[in-house]
C-alpha positions as CSV (number, residue, x, y, z in Angstrom):
1,X,-95.6,-2.4,-64.1
2,X,-93.3,-1.2,-66.8
3,X,-90.6,-3.3,-68.2
4,X,-87.8,-1.7,-66.5
5,X,-89.4,-1.9,-63.2
6,X,-90.0,-5.7,-63.5
7,X,-86.5,-6.1,-64.5
8,X,-85.1,-4.2,-61.5
9,X,-87.4,-6.0,-59.2
10,X,-86.4,-9.4,-60.7
11,X,-82.8,-8.7,-60.3
12,X,-83.2,-7.4,-56.7
13,X,-85.1,-10.4,-55.8
14,X,-82.3,-12.8,-57.1
15,X,-79.7,-10.8,-55.3
16,X,-81.7,-11.1,-52.1
17,X,-82.1,-14.9,-52.5
18,X,-78.3,-15.1,-53.3
19,X,-77.4,-13.1,-50.1
20,X,-79.6,-15.4,-48.0
21,X,-78.1,-18.5,-49.3
22,X,-74.7,-17.0,-48.7
23,X,-75.7,-16.3,-45.1
24,X,-76.6,-19.8,-44.5
25,X,-73.4,-21.2,-46.0
26,X,-75.0,-22.5,-49.3
27,X,-73.3,-21.7,-52.6
28,X,-76.2,-20.8,-55.0
29,X,-73.8,-20.7,-57.9
30,X,-71.0,-23.4,-57.8
31,X,-68.4,-21.4,-59.6
32,X,-64.6,-21.5,-59.3
33,X,-62.9,-18.1,-58.5
34,X,-61.0,-18.5,-61.9
35,X,-64.4,-18.5,-63.7
36,X,-65.5,-15.5,-61.8
37,X,-62.2,-13.7,-62.7
38,X,-62.6,-14.5,-66.4
39,X,-66.3,-13.4,-66.4
40,X,-65.4,-10.2,-64.7
41,X,-62.6,-9.5,-67.2
42,X,-64.9,-10.2,-70.2
43,X,-67.6,-8.0,-68.8
44,X,-65.3,-5.2,-68.2
45,X,-63.8,-5.5,-71.7
46,X,-67.2,-5.7,-73.4
47,X,-68.8,-2.7,-71.4
48,X,-65.7,-0.5,-71.7
49,X,-65.5,-1.3,-75.5
50,X,-69.2,-0.5,-76.2
51,X,-68.8,2.7,-74.0
52,X,-65.8,3.9,-75.8
53,X,-67.4,3.0,-79.2
54,X,-70.6,5.0,-78.3
55,X,-69.0,8.0,-76.7
56,X,-66.5,8.5,-79.6
57,X,-68.8,8.1,-82.4
58,X,-71.6,10.4,-83.4
59,X,-74.4,7.9,-83.6
60,X,-77.2,9.5,-81.7
61,X,-79.3,12.6,-82.9
62,X,-77.6,14.8,-80.5
63,X,-74.2,13.5,-81.5
64,X,-74.8,14.3,-85.1
65,X,-75.8,17.7,-84.3
66,X,-72.7,18.2,-82.3
67,X,-70.5,17.0,-85.2
68,X,-72.3,19.2,-87.6
69,X,-71.6,22.2,-85.3
70,X,-68.0,21.2,-84.8
71,X,-67.6,20.9,-88.7
72,X,-69.3,24.3,-89.3
73,X,-67.1,26.0,-86.5
74,X,-63.8,24.6,-88.3
75,X,-63.0,22.6,-85.0
76,X,-62.4,19.4,-87.0
77,X,-60.1,18.1,-89.8
78,X,-63.0,18.1,-92.0
79,X,-63.4,21.6,-94.1
80,X,-66.7,23.4,-93.2
81,X,-69.5,23.2,-95.8
């Protein structure tokens, strides 16, 4: 079993156990709604920030090739080589 399959299986197992506990009225994680709200807000901010940074910067090999094509075509502010 590869690493990705193991992680997905573990997350699925935890989610299923959580759902079973919720069905029987048990709170598996004693969290307040305020704490959950803060966690969701922080998670959204971090994920959207990393996504925006990744998408707006040419950090992958493909992205560097795209930047080079744009520059050579004169489609950026930088002058072509």
